[in-house]
N, C-alpha and C positions, 0 to 999 in steps of 0.2 A: 503493498501497497506507500501511497505518496504522501503523507500531509502536506498543503503549504498552508501559512498561516494568515488573518487577510493583514491589508489591508489596514493601519491601524484605527485610522482614525474614516466613519464610514459614514457616509449622509442619507439616510431614507427618506429623512420630512422631507426635504428643500421640493414647491415638485416637479417634474420636468415635462418634457413635450411626447406624449408618446411614440413611438415609434413602433412600427416592427420586430419585435424582437425572437427570440427563440425561448423554447425551455430548457433550463440546462440538463446535460444526462448523466444518466446514476446520480436520478435525483430515490431510486428507492436502498444505493445502496448507501448514498447522504444519507437520509432516516438511520441507517442503524447505524453508522458512524456517531454521527447526532447525537443519536439515544444511551452511548453505551457512555460520550461524555457528559455527556448529560448528568449523570455518578458524581465524578468526579466532584469533587473543591478545589477552588479556585490554585492552593500551593499543588494539589496535586499533577492537574494542567501544568504550573509552571517548570515543571520538574521532564514531565509526560516533553515539550515543546521548545524547554530551556528558553525560556519567556522571563520578562520583569517578573515582581506583583502586582501591576497594577495594568498591566497587559495582559494577562490571566483570569486575575478577574470580570474584563473586558471581556474580554472567549467564555466565560462561564456563563455574564448575563446573557451574550450575543447563541449561544446553544441553549440557556435554559429562555429563548426568546422564538429561535426559529423551525417555524408547520411547515406541512409541506397543504393544500401547494401551495406553492410559490406563486403571485397573480399581483399584481398591481396595486395593488390595496397593500404586502405583505414580502413584501419584494422591489428589488427595482435592480435592470440593468450594470451591470459592476462600473459599466462605463460613467453613470451615470450615477452609481452610490461614490467614488473614490473623493473621499475633499481633506484631503491630506496637501501636504509638498508635499512634491517632486524634489526626492537626492537619490547621489548613489544609484543611477538611474543605468547607470551598465547593470547590477545587481540588478532592478529590477523586469529592466528586459532581458534577465538575462532565464529567469523563474520565469514568465509567462511565456517562451523559448520550450523553457524543456515540459511545463507543463505541454503546451503540442503538444511537445518532436513526446511523450509520453503516453497523450489521446490520441494521438493519431498511431504509434506503435504499437495501440495495446498494449502493455509495462504492466509484465506481472510479476517479472522476477527482475531483482536489483543492480541483477549487473549487466540486463537490458539498459536500463543508462547512461552507462555505462562511454556505448555505442556514439554518444549525441557527441554531433559532432555539427552545430549547426553557431553562422555567424562566424567563427574563428572560432570560440569556443573546445575546450575536450577536456576531458578526465584526465585530474594529474594525478599521479599516483605515490610523486614527490611531497607529495604538500595533506591529504591525505592521513590519518594519522587513526580512525578507527573507520571499517571495511564497511558500520551500516553510516558513516556521512564520505562518502563519497567527496571530494572537492576537485570545482570543475574552475578554470581558469584564461584566460582572452588571451588567442598569441595579437601583437598590435605592431602591427606590416612602419 
């Protein structure tokens, strides 16, 4: 399983122009995961996801509010929900590229993600200290 942490600041309150949008894939699997995460106290989320106490509490609250079906009255397309500042843009871009790669390739084993070589990013075994946390770096030209 690949778990991507959401952005710290999300805005589900401000109105947005309704557009044609799609439903997220794997919502049934997401429901199973969220139902399990709802049982974890914030400190356990912090340890599991390597989060600050503040961000663990925020995610704890998000999991408590999460529900299906995802509709415009309880959800918002990600591109309209992001409310933070854009910093470390290469890291954010790499995370998105890797998420897309994992979905398109239907990754089921950790070893398969090591084949990620998009936009000059590649697995870097010399910087990887833990086998379950592979490090990827970007070649600069």
